[in-house]
Backbone atoms as SQL, in Angstrom:
CREATE TABLE atoms (id INTEGER PRIMARY KEY, chain TEXT, resi INTEGER, resn TEXT, atom TEXT, x REAL, y REAL, z REAL);
INSERT INTO atoms VALUES
  (1, 'A', 1, 'MET', 'N', 12.605, -0.815, -25.294),
  (2, 'A', 1, 'MET', 'CA', 11.706, -0.247, -24.301),
  (3, 'A', 1, 'MET', 'C', 12.503, 0.168, -23.075),
  (4, 'A', 2, 'ARG', 'N', 12.216, 1.347, -22.565),
  (5, 'A', 2, 'ARG', 'CA', 12.903, 1.839, -21.366),
  (6, 'A', 2, 'ARG', 'C', 12.462, 1.062, -20.138),
  (7, 'A', 3, 'ALA', 'N', 13.384, 0.909, -19.213),
  (8, 'A', 3, 'ALA', 'CA', 13.084, 0.203, -17.973),
  (9, 'A', 3, 'ALA', 'C', 12.613, 1.181, -16.904),
  (10, 'A', 4, 'ALA', 'N', 11.639, 0.745, -16.126),
  (11, 'A', 4, 'ALA', 'CA', 11.105, 1.550, -15.026),
  (12, 'A', 4, 'ALA', 'C', 11.239, 0.760, -13.732),
  (13, 'A', 5, 'LYS', 'N', 11.315, 1.481, -12.639),
  (14, 'A', 5, 'LYS', 'CA', 11.369, 0.821, -11.339),
  (15, 'A', 5, 'LYS', 'C', 10.834, 1.744, -10.264),
  (16, 'A', 6, 'GLN', 'N', 10.628, 1.155, -9.102),
  (17, 'A', 6, 'GLN', 'CA', 10.209, 1.897, -7.920),
  (18, 'A', 6, 'GLN', 'C', 11.201, 1.585, -6.809),
  (19, 'A', 7, 'VAL', 'N', 11.507, 2.596, -6.022),
  (20, 'A', 7, 'VAL', 'CA', 12.395, 2.407, -4.872),
  (21, 'A', 7, 'VAL', 'C', 11.632, 2.775, -3.607),
  (22, 'A', 8, 'ILE', 'N', 11.683, 1.884, -2.634),
  (23, 'A', 8, 'ILE', 'CA', 11.106, 2.132, -1.319),
  (24, 'A', 8, 'ILE', 'C', 12.255, 2.533, -0.407),
  (25, 'A', 9, 'VAL', 'N', 12.150, 3.709, 0.194),
  (26, 'A', 9, 'VAL', 'CA', 13.188, 4.236, 1.078),
  (27, 'A', 9, 'VAL', 'C', 12.673, 4.135, 2.510),
  (28, 'A', 10, 'MET', 'N', 13.338, 3.311, 3.313),
  (29, 'A', 10, 'MET', 'CA', 12.897, 3.002, 4.669),
  (30, 'A', 10, 'MET', 'C', 13.822, 3.664, 5.698),
  (31, 'A', 11, 'ARG', 'N', 13.226, 4.156, 6.772),
  (32, 'A', 11, 'ARG', 'CA', 14.030, 4.698, 7.889),
  (33, 'A', 11, 'ARG', 'C', 14.528, 3.549, 8.749),
  (34, 'A', 12, 'LYS', 'N', 15.837, 3.377, 8.783),
  (35, 'A', 12, 'LYS', 'CA', 16.431, 2.300, 9.578),
  (36, 'A', 12, 'LYS', 'C', 16.593, 2.698, 11.044),
  (37, 'A', 13, 'ASP', 'N', 16.619, 3.982, 11.320),
  (38, 'A', 13, 'ASP', 'CA', 16.823, 4.453, 12.693),
  (39, 'A', 13, 'ASP', 'C', 15.650, 4.142, 13.613),
  (40, 'A', 14, 'LEU', 'N', 14.495, 3.787, 13.058),
  (41, 'A', 14, 'LEU', 'CA', 13.314, 3.513, 13.879),
  (42, 'A', 14, 'LEU', 'C', 13.313, 2.103, 14.467),
  (43, 'A', 15, 'ASN', 'N', 14.179, 1.244, 13.952),
  (44, 'A', 15, 'ASN', 'CA', 14.264, -0.145, 14.430),
  (45, 'A', 15, 'ASN', 'C', 12.898, -0.831, 14.433),
  (46, 'A', 16, 'MET', 'N', 12.167, -0.668, 13.329),
  (47, 'A', 16, 'MET', 'CA', 10.856, -1.311, 13.202),
  (48, 'A', 16, 'MET', 'C', 11.009, -2.827, 13.110),
  (49, 'A', 17, 'ARG', 'N', 9.979, -3.529, 13.570),
  (50, 'A', 17, 'ARG', 'CA', 9.928, -4.972, 13.367),
  (51, 'A', 17, 'ARG', 'C', 9.877, -5.240, 11.863),
  (52, 'A', 18, 'ARG', 'N', 10.345, -6.398, 11.435),
  (53, 'A', 18, 'ARG', 'CA', 10.354, -6.716, 9.997),
  (54, 'A', 18, 'ARG', 'C', 8.962, -6.639, 9.389),
  (55, 'A', 19, 'GLY', 'N', 7.983, -7.203, 10.078),
  (56, 'A', 19, 'GLY', 'CA', 6.621, -7.167, 9.560),
  (57, 'A', 19, 'GLY', 'C', 6.109, -5.752, 9.397),
  (58, 'A', 20, 'LYS', 'N', 6.458, -4.900, 10.339),
  (59, 'A', 20, 'LYS', 'CA', 6.055, -3.490, 10.268),
  (60, 'A', 20, 'LYS', 'C', 6.705, -2.826, 9.060),
  (61, 'A', 21, 'MET', 'N', 7.997, -3.100, 8.848),
  (62, 'A', 21, 'MET', 'CA', 8.704, -2.533, 7.704),
  (63, 'A', 21, 'MET', 'C', 8.062, -2.973, 6.390),
  (64, 'A', 22, 'ILE', 'N', 7.731, -4.259, 6.304),
  (65, 'A', 22, 'ILE', 'CA', 7.125, -4.776, 5.078),
  (66, 'A', 22, 'ILE', 'C', 5.781, -4.098, 4.835),
  (67, 'A', 23, 'ALA', 'N', 4.973, -3.983, 5.880),
  (68, 'A', 23, 'ALA', 'CA', 3.663, -3.337, 5.745),
  (69, 'A', 23, 'ALA', 'C', 3.812, -1.878, 5.328),
  (70, 'A', 24, 'GLN', 'N', 4.745, -1.171, 5.929),
  (71, 'A', 24, 'GLN', 'CA', 4.934, 0.238, 5.596),
  (72, 'A', 24, 'GLN', 'C', 5.395, 0.397, 4.147),
  (73, 'A', 25, 'GLY', 'N', 6.310, -0.464, 3.704),
  (74, 'A', 25, 'GLY', 'CA', 6.765, -0.424, 2.314),
  (75, 'A', 25, 'GLY', 'C', 5.645, -0.719, 1.334),
  (76, 'A', 26, 'ALA', 'N', 4.778, -1.676, 1.692),
  (77, 'A', 26, 'ALA', 'CA', 3.630, -1.995, 0.838),
  (78, 'A', 26, 'ALA', 'C', 2.682, -0.805, 0.764),
  (79, 'A', 27, 'HIS', 'N', 2.459, -0.140, 1.888),
  (80, 'A', 27, 'HIS', 'CA', 1.626, 1.064, 1.891),
  (81, 'A', 27, 'HIS', 'C', 2.197, 2.107, 0.925),
  (82, 'A', 28, 'ALA', 'N', 3.497, 2.326, 0.992),
  (83, 'A', 28, 'ALA', 'CA', 4.132, 3.342, 0.140),
  (84, 'A', 28, 'ALA', 'C', 3.993, 2.991, -1.335),
  (85, 'A', 29, 'SER', 'N', 4.263, 1.734, -1.676),
  (86, 'A', 29, 'SER', 'CA', 4.187, 1.306, -3.069),
  (87, 'A', 29, 'SER', 'C', 2.795, 1.520, -3.637),
  (88, 'A', 30, 'LEU', 'N', 1.786, 1.145, -2.888),
  (89, 'A', 30, 'LEU', 'CA', 0.406, 1.279, -3.340),
  (90, 'A', 30, 'LEU', 'C', -0.059, 2.733, -3.328),
  (91, 'A', 31, 'LYS', 'N', 0.390, 3.510, -2.361),
  (92, 'A', 31, 'LYS', 'CA', -0.053, 4.904, -2.240),
  (93, 'A', 31, 'LYS', 'C', 0.327, 5.737, -3.470),
  (94, 'A', 32, 'VAL', 'N', 1.471, 5.440, -4.070),
  (95, 'A', 32, 'VAL', 'CA', 1.864, 6.159, -5.281),
  (96, 'A', 32, 'VAL', 'C', 0.776, 6.032, -6.339),
  (97, 'A', 33, 'LEU', 'N', 0.245, 4.833, -6.510),
  (98, 'A', 33, 'LEU', 'CA', -0.803, 4.631, -7.504),
  (99, 'A', 33, 'LEU', 'C', -2.128, 5.250, -7.067),
  (100, 'A', 34, 'LEU', 'N', -2.502, 5.008, -5.821),
  (101, 'A', 34, 'LEU', 'CA', -3.791, 5.509, -5.353),
  (102, 'A', 34, 'LEU', 'C', -3.857, 7.031, -5.315),
  (103, 'A', 35, 'ASP', 'N', -2.722, 7.681, -5.119),
  (104, 'A', 35, 'ASP', 'CA', -2.698, 9.144, -5.147),
  (105, 'A', 35, 'ASP', 'C', -3.051, 9.692, -6.527),
  (106, 'A', 36, 'ARG', 'N', -2.961, 8.859, -7.551),
  (107, 'A', 36, 'ARG', 'CA', -3.241, 9.301, -8.926),
  (108, 'A', 36, 'ARG', 'C', -4.608, 8.836, -9.416),
  (109, 'A', 37, 'GLN', 'N', -5.418, 8.286, -8.532),
  (110, 'A', 37, 'GLN', 'CA', -6.727, 7.785, -8.960),
  (111, 'A', 37, 'GLN', 'C', -7.695, 8.924, -9.277),
  (112, 'A', 38, 'ARG', 'N', -8.626, 8.602, -10.152),
  (113, 'A', 38, 'ARG', 'CA', -9.661, 9.550, -10.552),
  (114, 'A', 38, 'ARG', 'C', -11.019, 8.911, -10.355),
  (115, 'A', 39, 'GLU', 'N', -11.961, 9.656, -9.838),
  (116, 'A', 39, 'GLU', 'CA', -13.361, 9.259, -9.756),
  (117, 'A', 39, 'GLU', 'C', -13.566, 7.802, -9.365),
  (118, 'A', 40, 'ALA', 'N', -13.103, 7.434, -8.191),
  (119, 'A', 40, 'ALA', 'CA', -13.284, 6.066, -7.708),
  (120, 'A', 40, 'ALA', 'C', -14.748, 5.812, -7.354),
  (121, 'A', 41, 'THR', 'N', -15.184, 4.584, -7.606),
  (122, 'A', 41, 'THR', 'CA', -16.507, 4.148, -7.179),
  (123, 'A', 41, 'THR', 'C', -16.297, 3.024, -6.174),
  (124, 'A', 42, 'GLU', 'N', -17.376, 2.448, -5.695),
  (125, 'A', 42, 'GLU', 'CA', -17.240, 1.345, -4.750),
  (126, 'A', 42, 'GLU', 'C', -16.603, 0.118, -5.379),
  (127, 'A', 43, 'THR', 'N', -16.723, -0.029, -6.692),
  (128, 'A', 43, 'THR', 'CA', -16.249, -1.254, -7.339),
  (129, 'A', 43, 'THR', 'C', -15.129, -1.050, -8.354),
  (130, 'A', 44, 'SER', 'N', -14.729, 0.189, -8.608),
  (131, 'A', 44, 'SER', 'CA', -13.657, 0.388, -9.575),
  (132, 'A', 44, 'SER', 'C', -12.938, 1.710, -9.318),
  (133, 'A', 45, 'ILE', 'N', -11.723, 1.761, -9.821),
  (134, 'A', 45, 'ILE', 'CA', -10.951, 3.000, -9.795),
  (135, 'A', 45, 'ILE', 'C', -10.321, 3.192, -11.168),
  (136, 'A', 46, 'SER', 'N', -9.994, 4.403, -11.470),
  (137, 'A', 46, 'SER', 'CA', -9.275, 4.746, -12.682),
  (138, 'A', 46, 'SER', 'C', -8.012, 5.477, -12.234),
  (139, 'A', 47, 'ILE', 'N', -6.875, 5.054, -12.758),
  (140, 'A', 47, 'ILE', 'CA', -5.611, 5.654, -12.346),
  (141, 'A', 47, 'ILE', 'C', -4.949, 6.310, -13.543),
  (142, 'A', 48, 'ASP', 'N', -4.573, 7.561, -13.379),
  (143, 'A', 48, 'ASP', 'CA', -3.896, 8.326, -14.416),
  (144, 'A', 48, 'ASP', 'C', -2.411, 7.963, -14.382),
  (145, 'A', 49, 'LEU', 'N', -1.985, 7.087, -15.281),
  (146, 'A', 49, 'LEU', 'CA', -0.601, 6.620, -15.313),
  (147, 'A', 49, 'LEU', 'C', 0.238, 7.452, -16.268),
  (148, 'A', 50, 'ASN', 'N', 1.460, 7.771, -15.846),
  (149, 'A', 50, 'ASN', 'CA', 2.397, 8.368, -16.787),
  (150, 'A', 50, 'ASN', 'C', 3.087, 7.212, -17.530),
  (151, 'A', 51, 'PRO', 'N', 3.859, 7.474, -18.583),
  (152, 'A', 51, 'PRO', 'CA', 4.460, 6.382, -19.356),
  (153, 'A', 51, 'PRO', 'C', 5.352, 5.444, -18.528),
  (154, 'A', 52, 'ALA', 'N', 6.109, 5.977, -17.579),
  (155, 'A', 52, 'ALA', 'CA', 6.968, 5.120, -16.753),
  (156, 'A', 52, 'ALA', 'C', 6.130, 4.212, -15.859),
  (157, 'A', 53, 'MET', 'N', 5.043, 4.740, -15.304),
  (158, 'A', 53, 'MET', 'CA', 4.175, 3.924, -14.460),
  (159, 'A', 53, 'MET', 'C', 3.547, 2.798, -15.272),
  (160, 'A', 54, 'ALA', 'N', 3.094, 3.102, -16.482),
  (161, 'A', 54, 'ALA', 'CA', 2.498, 2.079, -17.345),
  (162, 'A', 54, 'ALA', 'C', 3.520, 1.005, -17.705),
  (163, 'A', 55, 'ALA', 'N', 4.747, 1.419, -18.017),
  (164, 'A', 55, 'ALA', 'CA', 5.801, 0.450, -18.339),
  (165, 'A', 55, 'ALA', 'C', 6.110, -0.444, -17.140),
  (166, 'A', 56, 'TRP', 'N', 6.122, 0.154, -15.956),
  (167, 'A', 56, 'TRP', 'CA', 6.411, -0.598, -14.733),
  (168, 'A', 56, 'TRP', 'C', 5.323, -1.620, -14.466),
  (169, 'A', 57, 'LEU', 'N', 4.070, -1.213, -14.551),
  (170, 'A', 57, 'LEU', 'CA', 2.957, -2.124, -14.290),
  (171, 'A', 57, 'LEU', 'C', 2.861, -3.234, -15.334),
  (172, 'A', 58, 'GLY', 'N', 3.266, -2.950, -16.570),
  (173, 'A', 58, 'GLY', 'CA', 3.189, -3.942, -17.633),
  (174, 'A', 58, 'GLY', 'C', 4.463, -4.730, -17.832),
  (175, 'A', 59, 'GLY', 'N', 5.504, -4.357, -17.107),
  (176, 'A', 59, 'GLY', 'CA', 6.797, -5.003, -17.287),
  (177, 'A', 59, 'GLY', 'C', 7.199, -5.849, -16.102),
  (178, 'A', 60, 'PRO', 'N', 8.461, -5.783, -15.724),
  (179, 'A', 60, 'PRO', 'CA', 8.948, -6.651, -14.645),
  (180, 'A', 60, 'PRO', 'C', 8.555, -6.208, -13.234),
  (181, 'A', 61, 'PHE', 'N', 7.921, -5.018, -13.096),
  (182, 'A', 61, 'PHE', 'CA', 7.414, -4.569, -11.789),
  (183, 'A', 61, 'PHE', 'C', 8.539, -4.452, -10.756),
  (184, 'A', 62, 'THR', 'N', 9.688, -3.930, -11.174),
  (185, 'A', 62, 'THR', 'CA', 10.882, -3.876, -10.334),
  (186, 'A', 62, 'THR', 'C', 10.701, -2.955, -9.140),
  (187, 'A', 63, 'LYS', 'N', 11.038, -3.480, -7.963),
  (188, 'A', 63, 'LYS', 'CA', 11.061, -2.697, -6.720),
  (189, 'A', 63, 'LYS', 'C', 12.401, -2.959, -6.039),
  (190, 'A', 64, 'VAL', 'N', 12.965, -1.924, -5.468),
  (191, 'A', 64, 'VAL', 'CA', 14.207, -2.028, -4.714),
  (192, 'A', 64, 'VAL', 'C', 13.978, -1.353, -3.369),
  (193, 'A', 65, 'CYS', 'N', 14.475, -1.960, -2.299),
  (194, 'A', 65, 'CYS', 'CA', 14.340, -1.377, -0.959),
  (195, 'A', 65, 'CYS', 'C', 15.703, -0.910, -0.468),
  (196, 'A', 66, 'VAL', 'N', 15.756, 0.353, -0.077),
  (197, 'A', 66, 'VAL', 'CA', 16.978, 0.966, 0.432),
  (198, 'A', 66, 'VAL', 'C', 16.651, 1.620, 1.769),
  (199, 'A', 67, 'TYR', 'N', 17.683, 2.163, 2.415),
  (200, 'A', 67, 'TYR', 'CA', 17.399, 2.801, 3.699),
  (201, 'A', 67, 'TYR', 'C', 18.154, 4.102, 3.882),
  (202, 'A', 68, 'VAL', 'N', 17.596, 4.888, 4.804),
  (203, 'A', 68, 'VAL', 'CA', 18.240, 6.102, 5.307),
  (204, 'A', 68, 'VAL', 'C', 18.304, 5.963, 6.823),
  (205, 'A', 69, 'ARG', 'N', 19.062, 6.828, 7.465),
  (206, 'A', 69, 'ARG', 'CA', 19.274, 6.714, 8.912),
  (207, 'A', 69, 'ARG', 'C', 18.571, 7.782, 9.735),
  (208, 'A', 70, 'SER', 'N', 17.705, 8.605, 9.087),
  (209, 'A', 70, 'SER', 'CA', 17.016, 9.646, 9.849),
  (210, 'A', 70, 'SER', 'C', 15.801, 10.165, 9.096),
  (211, 'A', 71, 'GLU', 'N', 14.936, 10.834, 9.815),
  (212, 'A', 71, 'GLU', 'CA', 13.779, 11.476, 9.192),
  (213, 'A', 71, 'GLU', 'C', 14.238, 12.568, 8.233),
  (214, 'A', 72, 'GLN', 'N', 15.284, 13.302, 8.603),
  (215, 'A', 72, 'GLN', 'CA', 15.789, 14.366, 7.730),
  (216, 'A', 72, 'GLN', 'C', 16.260, 13.808, 6.390),
  (217, 'A', 73, 'GLU', 'N', 16.978, 12.680, 6.420),
  (218, 'A', 73, 'GLU', 'CA', 17.418, 12.056, 5.166),
  (219, 'A', 73, 'GLU', 'C', 16.218, 11.632, 4.322),
  (220, 'A', 74, 'LEU', 'N', 15.196, 11.073, 4.975),
  (221, 'A', 74, 'LEU', 'CA', 13.984, 10.670, 4.263),
  (222, 'A', 74, 'LEU', 'C', 13.333, 11.887, 3.612),
  (223, 'A', 75, 'ASP', 'N', 13.196, 12.956, 4.372),
  (224, 'A', 75, 'ASP', 'CA', 12.614, 14.189, 3.839),
  (225, 'A', 75, 'ASP', 'C', 13.422, 14.725, 2.658),
  (226, 'A', 76, 'ASP', 'N', 14.739, 14.671, 2.765),
  (227, 'A', 76, 'ASP', 'CA', 15.602, 15.181, 1.699),
  (228, 'A', 76, 'ASP', 'C', 15.409, 14.393, 0.396),
  (229, 'A', 77, 'ILE', 'N', 15.369, 13.065, 0.495),
  (230, 'A', 77, 'ILE', 'CA', 15.172, 12.222, -0.686),
  (231, 'A', 77, 'ILE', 'C', 13.803, 12.503, -1.308),
  (232, 'A', 78, 'TYR', 'N', 12.795, 12.597, -0.459),
  (233, 'A', 78, 'TYR', 'CA', 11.434, 12.859, -0.914),
  (234, 'A', 78, 'TYR', 'C', 11.355, 14.210, -1.644),
  (235, 'A', 79, 'THR', 'N', 11.981, 15.217, -1.089),
  (236, 'A', 79, 'THR', 'CA', 11.999, 16.548, -1.706),
  (237, 'A', 79, 'THR', 'C', 12.722, 16.519, -3.043),
  (238, 'A', 80, 'ARG', 'N', 13.887, 15.884, -3.078),
  (239, 'A', 80, 'ARG', 'CA', 14.657, 15.806, -4.327),
  (240, 'A', 80, 'ARG', 'C', 13.872, 15.084, -5.421),
  (241, 'A', 81, 'ALA', 'N', 13.156, 14.033, -5.048),
  (242, 'A', 81, 'ALA', 'CA', 12.346, 13.302, -6.024),
  (243, 'A', 81, 'ALA', 'C', 11.252, 14.205, -6.590),
  (244, 'A', 82, 'GLY', 'N', 10.614, 14.973, -5.726),
  (245, 'A', 82, 'GLY', 'CA', 9.588, 15.899, -6.185),
  (246, 'A', 82, 'GLY', 'C', 10.154, 16.958, -7.111),
  (247, 'A', 83, 'GLU', 'N', 11.303, 17.488, -6.751),
  (248, 'A', 83, 'GLU', 'CA', 11.950, 18.503, -7.584),
  (249, 'A', 83, 'GLU', 'C', 12.324, 17.950, -8.956),
  (250, 'A', 84, 'ALA', 'N', 12.600, 16.635, -9.012),
  (251, 'A', 84, 'ALA', 'CA', 12.951, 15.984, -10.283),
  (252, 'A', 84, 'ALA', 'C', 11.716, 15.572, -11.074),
  (253, 'A', 85, 'GLY', 'N', 10.540, 15.809, -10.524),
  (254, 'A', 85, 'GLY', 'CA', 9.301, 15.492, -11.225),
  (255, 'A', 85, 'GLY', 'C', 8.864, 14.036, -11.123),
  (256, 'A', 86, 'LEU', 'N', 9.449, 13.304, -10.197),
  (257, 'A', 86, 'LEU', 'CA', 9.076, 11.899, -10.018),
  (258, 'A', 86, 'LEU', 'C', 7.829, 11.760, -9.153),
  (259, 'A', 87, 'VAL', 'N', 7.025, 10.740, -9.436),
  (260, 'A', 87, 'VAL', 'CA', 5.919, 10.443, -8.541),
  (261, 'A', 87, 'VAL', 'C', 6.511, 9.880, -7.258),
  (262, 'A', 88, 'ARG', 'N', 5.841, 10.161, -6.139),
  (263, 'A', 88, 'ARG', 'CA', 6.372, 9.740, -4.847),
  (264, 'A', 88, 'ARG', 'C', 5.240, 9.720, -3.839),
  (265, 'A', 89, 'ALA', 'N', 5.463, 9.006, -2.762),
  (266, 'A', 89, 'ALA', 'CA', 4.468, 8.951, -1.690),
  (267, 'A', 89, 'ALA', 'C', 5.191, 8.771, -0.362),
  (268, 'A', 90, 'MET', 'N', 4.810, 9.584, 0.611),
  (269, 'A', 90, 'MET', 'CA', 5.364, 9.499, 1.972),
  (270, 'A', 90, 'MET', 'C', 4.353, 8.772, 2.850),
  (271, 'A', 91, 'ILE', 'N', 4.851, 7.903, 3.711),
  (272, 'A', 91, 'ILE', 'CA', 3.991, 7.200, 4.654),
  (273, 'A', 91, 'ILE', 'C', 4.259, 7.721, 6.064),
  (274, 'A', 92, 'VAL', 'N', 3.195, 8.145, 6.723),
  (275, 'A', 92, 'VAL', 'CA', 3.252, 8.573, 8.120),
  (276, 'A', 92, 'VAL', 'C', 2.409, 7.574, 8.905),
  (277, 'A', 93, 'ASP', 'N', 3.072, 6.752, 9.694),
  (278, 'A', 93, 'ASP', 'CA', 2.378, 5.747, 10.500),
  (279, 'A', 93, 'ASP', 'C', 1.619, 6.432, 11.629),
  (280, 'A', 94, 'SER', 'N', 0.475, 5.897, 11.978),
  (281, 'A', 94, 'SER', 'CA', -0.353, 6.492, 13.034),
  (282, 'A', 94, 'SER', 'C', 0.249, 6.341, 14.428),
  (283, 'A', 95, 'GLY', 'N', 1.151, 5.383, 14.595),
  (284, 'A', 95, 'GLY', 'CA', 1.777, 5.180, 15.898),
  (285, 'A', 95, 'GLY', 'C', 0.996, 4.278, 16.835),
  (286, 'A', 96, 'ARG', 'N', -0.054, 3.639, 16.346),
  (287, 'A', 96, 'ARG', 'CA', -0.881, 2.802, 17.231),
  (288, 'A', 96, 'ARG', 'C', -0.160, 1.550, 17.719),
  (289, 'A', 97, 'THR', 'N', 0.662, 0.917, 16.866),
  (290, 'A', 97, 'THR', 'CA', 1.324, -0.322, 17.276),
  (291, 'A', 97, 'THR', 'C', 2.791, -0.135, 17.627),
  (292, 'A', 98, 'GLU', 'N', 3.377, 0.943, 17.163),
  (293, 'A', 98, 'GLU', 'CA', 4.765, 1.286, 17.484),
  (294, 'A', 98, 'GLU', 'C', 4.842, 2.805, 17.616),
  (295, 'A', 99, 'PHE', 'N', 5.923, 3.307, 18.088),
  (296, 'A', 99, 'PHE', 'CA', 6.214, 4.741, 18.171),
  (297, 'A', 99, 'PHE', 'C', 5.425, 5.465, 19.252),
  (298, 'A', 100, 'GLY', 'N', 4.915, 4.727, 20.234),
  (299, 'A', 100, 'GLY', 'CA', 4.283, 5.339, 21.396),
  (300, 'A', 100, 'GLY', 'C', 3.115, 6.254, 21.093),
  (301, 'A', 101, 'GLY', 'N', 2.360, 5.950, 20.064),
  (302, 'A', 101, 'GLY', 'CA', 1.197, 6.761, 19.731),
  (303, 'A', 101, 'GLY', 'C', 1.510, 8.030, 18.972),
  (304, 'A', 102, 'VAL', 'N', 2.762, 8.235, 18.611),
  (305, 'A', 102, 'VAL', 'CA', 3.181, 9.448, 17.901),
  (306, 'A', 102, 'VAL', 'C', 3.203, 9.176, 16.394),
  (307, 'A', 103, 'PRO', 'N', 2.455, 9.925, 15.592),
  (308, 'A', 103, 'PRO', 'CA', 2.553, 9.763, 14.138),
  (309, 'A', 103, 'PRO', 'C', 4.007, 9.953, 13.694),
  (310, 'A', 104, 'THR', 'N', 4.486, 9.010, 12.863),
  (311, 'A', 104, 'THR', 'CA', 5.905, 8.963, 12.521),
  (312, 'A', 104, 'THR', 'C', 6.100, 8.662, 11.045),
  (313, 'A', 105, 'LYS', 'N', 6.925, 9.456, 10.366),
  (314, 'A', 105, 'LYS', 'CA', 7.294, 9.166, 8.980),
  (315, 'A', 105, 'LYS', 'C', 8.168, 7.913, 8.991),
  (316, 'A', 106, 'THR', 'N', 7.737, 6.884, 8.261),
  (317, 'A', 106, 'THR', 'CA', 8.474, 5.616, 8.262),
  (318, 'A', 106, 'THR', 'C', 9.220, 5.347, 6.968),
  (319, 'A', 107, 'CYS', 'N', 8.626, 5.721, 5.838),
  (320, 'A', 107, 'CYS', 'CA', 9.233, 5.407, 4.551),
  (321, 'A', 107, 'CYS', 'C', 8.577, 6.224, 3.452),
  (322, 'A', 108, 'CYS', 'N', 9.145, 6.128, 2.278),
  (323, 'A', 108, 'CYS', 'CA', 8.521, 6.726, 1.109),
  (324, 'A', 108, 'CYS', 'C', 8.798, 5.849, -0.096),
  (325, 'A', 109, 'ALA', 'N', 7.960, 6.002, -1.099),
  (326, 'A', 109, 'ALA', 'CA', 8.171, 5.351, -2.388),
  (327, 'A', 109, 'ALA', 'C', 8.569, 6.423, -3.385),
  (328, 'A', 110, 'ILE', 'N', 9.580, 6.119, -4.174),
  (329, 'A', 110, 'ILE', 'CA', 10.008, 6.991, -5.267),
  (330, 'A', 110, 'ILE', 'C', 9.754, 6.220, -6.551),
  (331, 'A', 111, 'GLY', 'N', 8.945, 6.788, -7.430),
  (332, 'A', 111, 'GLY', 'CA', 8.567, 6.106, -8.652),
  (333, 'A', 111, 'GLY', 'C', 7.355, 5.228, -8.418),
  (334, 'A', 112, 'PRO', 'N', 6.931, 4.528, -9.445),
  (335, 'A', 112, 'PRO', 'CA', 7.712, 4.119, -10.589),
  (336, 'A', 112, 'PRO', 'C', 8.093, 5.289, -11.497),
  (337, 'A', 113, 'GLY', 'N', 9.315, 5.162, -11.950),
  (338, 'A', 113, 'GLY', 'CA', 9.881, 6.132, -12.871),
  (339, 'A', 113, 'GLY', 'C', 10.936, 5.442, -13.703),
  (340, 'A', 114, 'TRP', 'N', 11.450, 6.151, -14.670),
  (341, 'A', 114, 'TRP', 'CA', 12.516, 5.581, -15.497),
  (342, 'A', 114, 'TRP', 'C', 13.745, 5.336, -14.618),
  (343, 'A', 115, 'VAL', 'N', 14.395, 4.222, -14.827),
  (344, 'A', 115, 'VAL', 'CA', 15.502, 3.780, -13.980),
  (345, 'A', 115, 'VAL', 'C', 16.531, 4.879, -13.773),
  (346, 'A', 116, 'GLU', 'N', 16.950, 5.533, -14.842),
  (347, 'A', 116, 'GLU', 'CA', 18.015, 6.540, -14.720),
  (348, 'A', 116, 'GLU', 'C', 17.561, 7.734, -13.881),
  (349, 'A', 117, 'GLU', 'N', 16.286, 8.079, -13.948),
  (350, 'A', 117, 'GLU', 'CA', 15.776, 9.210, -13.163),
  (351, 'A', 117, 'GLU', 'C', 15.638, 8.849, -11.687),
  (352, 'A', 118, 'VAL', 'N', 15.153, 7.653, -11.409),
  (353, 'A', 118, 'VAL', 'CA', 15.028, 7.209, -10.025),
  (354, 'A', 118, 'VAL', 'C', 16.417, 7.019, -9.407),
  (355, 'A', 119, 'ASP', 'N', 17.335, 6.412, -10.165),
  (356, 'A', 119, 'ASP', 'CA', 18.699, 6.180, -9.660),
  (357, 'A', 119, 'ASP', 'C', 19.438, 7.486, -9.362),
  (358, 'A', 120, 'ALA', 'N', 19.117, 8.541, -10.096),
  (359, 'A', 120, 'ALA', 'CA', 19.765, 9.834, -9.846),
  (360, 'A', 120, 'ALA', 'C', 19.443, 10.340, -8.440),
  (361, 'A', 121, 'ILE', 'N', 18.308, 9.926, -7.890),
  (362, 'A', 121, 'ILE', 'CA', 17.889, 10.350, -6.550),
  (363, 'A', 121, 'ILE', 'C', 18.263, 9.330, -5.491),
  (364, 'A', 122, 'THR', 'N', 18.113, 8.039, -5.798),
  (365, 'A', 122, 'THR', 'CA', 18.256, 6.987, -4.783),
  (366, 'A', 122, 'THR', 'C', 19.453, 6.064, -4.977),
  (367, 'A', 123, 'GLY', 'N', 20.169, 6.226, -6.064),
  (368, 'A', 123, 'GLY', 'CA', 21.225, 5.279, -6.438),
  (369, 'A', 123, 'GLY', 'C', 22.352, 5.105, -5.446),
  (370, 'A', 124, 'GLU', 'N', 22.606, 6.102, -4.629),
  (371, 'A', 124, 'GLU', 'CA', 23.701, 6.022, -3.653),
  (372, 'A', 124, 'GLU', 'C', 23.267, 5.450, -2.302),
  (373, 'A', 125, 'LEU', 'N', 21.976, 5.206, -2.127),
  (374, 'A', 125, 'LEU', 'CA', 21.491, 4.708, -0.841),
  (375, 'A', 125, 'LEU', 'C', 21.774, 3.211, -0.705),
  (376, 'A', 126, 'PRO', 'N', 22.119, 2.754, 0.502),
  (377, 'A', 126, 'PRO', 'CA', 22.433, 1.330, 0.690),
  (378, 'A', 126, 'PRO', 'C', 21.160, 0.470, 0.636),
  (379, 'A', 127, 'LEU', 'N', 21.320, -0.745, 0.109),
  (380, 'A', 127, 'LEU', 'CA', 20.223, -1.694, 0.074),
  (381, 'A', 127, 'LEU', 'C', 19.833, -2.099, 1.482),
  (382, 'A', 128, 'LEU', 'N', 18.544, -2.298, 1.673),
  (383, 'A', 128, 'LEU', 'CA', 18.030, -2.707, 2.985),
  (384, 'A', 128, 'LEU', 'C', 18.268, -4.193, 3.189);
């Protein structure tokens, strides 16, 4: 069975508090799935999973956190992931608790996808 994973790419230049970083990463991880939901009701959702997403949810649920040093780097990784056909989600914080009220891109999730495909985009980024 092929291995799948998800990578959370965090902006280190923002100097977010640890709790803020964790919350933003959790938002990104979940947003990838919720972006694929179909016909949600008050009590249930249906999510259209691709094979890598299904393997990830049913397997070891691997997540890796890495960082970039600028919004431009974050945008570049996000664009490359899209061009490679990977599922992805960008998080733009509202700025209410940090960033002086300015909406700010904080992180993105790449995948879940097959390890080799995700690594082709994020493999060179340093671990957070």
